[in-house]
C-alpha positions, 0 to 999 in steps of 0.5 A: 352174730347180729344185734340191733338196738333201736334201729330206725329208718325213715324214707321221704316219698314226696311230702310224705315221711314213711317209717321203714323201721321203727326202733327195732331191737333184734338179736340173732345168734350164730347158726340160727335159721330165721324167716321174716314175714309181713305184708308189703311195706311192713319193713322186711326189705328195709331190715334185710338191707340194714342187716346186709349193710346196703343201707344205714339206719337214721338212728340206733345201733347195729353190731355184726359179729361184735363190731359196731357198724354205725358211722362206717363209711361205704368202703368199710361197709363193703369190706364187712359185706365181702368178708361176712355176708352173702346175698341171694335175691328173687331176681338172681342179679346175674350178669347176662354177658358172663357165664355161670363160672364168671358170675360165681367168681365175680366177688372173688375177682373184686376181692383180688383173689388169684385166678387159680384159687377162684377156679378151685372154689367155683369148681367145688361149689359147682360140683356141690350144687350140680352145676358142673356141666353148666359152668360155660352157659350164660344165665339166659341158657339156664333154667330158673332153678339153675340160675338161683343155684349159680346165685347161691354159689356166688353168695357162698364163694367168699365163705360168709357166716351170714346169708341173707335171702330175699324171696329166694323161691319167688320166681321158681316152680315148686320143685325148683323152689324146694331144691333151693330151700333144701340147699339153703337149709343144708348150709344152715345145718353146717353152721351158716346163719340164714335169714330169709324174707318171704311171703310164703307161709310154708317156707317160713314155717320151716325156719326155727325162728319166725319174725312177723313185721308190720309198720316197721316193727317186729310184732311177733317173734316165735321159735320152734 
């Protein structure tokens, strides 16, 4: 599913050069459940951005589903993101002026999917995620847990094979966070490859594989 070879990413902060990723090698099989942990500045978010084709390495190779991504322009990276990758963020990234259904359907709208099919998919996802009676509500009228479920529905509407979650429970209370993780794990059991970046040790312990990062490197790779 995922293969990184010697992936390096540097950032220039003023006169200082910061190593985001330092020659990282990584393979993730289809259907794995992977948690990535580490202190701030360890490279977790940089790794997630590379995996999600939101950023490009300075050196090294990244293969997604067997396709080399090095050298692709933004149009082709966007096509791959739309086809294979879903994103869930700590801050939801919902559009305030759109209601829940419109937020869920946005990727489908951008992909040119017909309104009838958009409505069908959003209704199916809303029913599964317990959002049917909240579809007409805007994000400001939803609880944190409901907003995150809308974000998950939006991430799943294009039926991705890889879901990248960046601190998905960071803004949620323990009950809502537990519900969100249970949903993500259910999707993983159905075959979705799940990569979660988290500071939460209890959450990371649930994953079948844990990566620990420090100074842009993977310093531990443990399976259970």
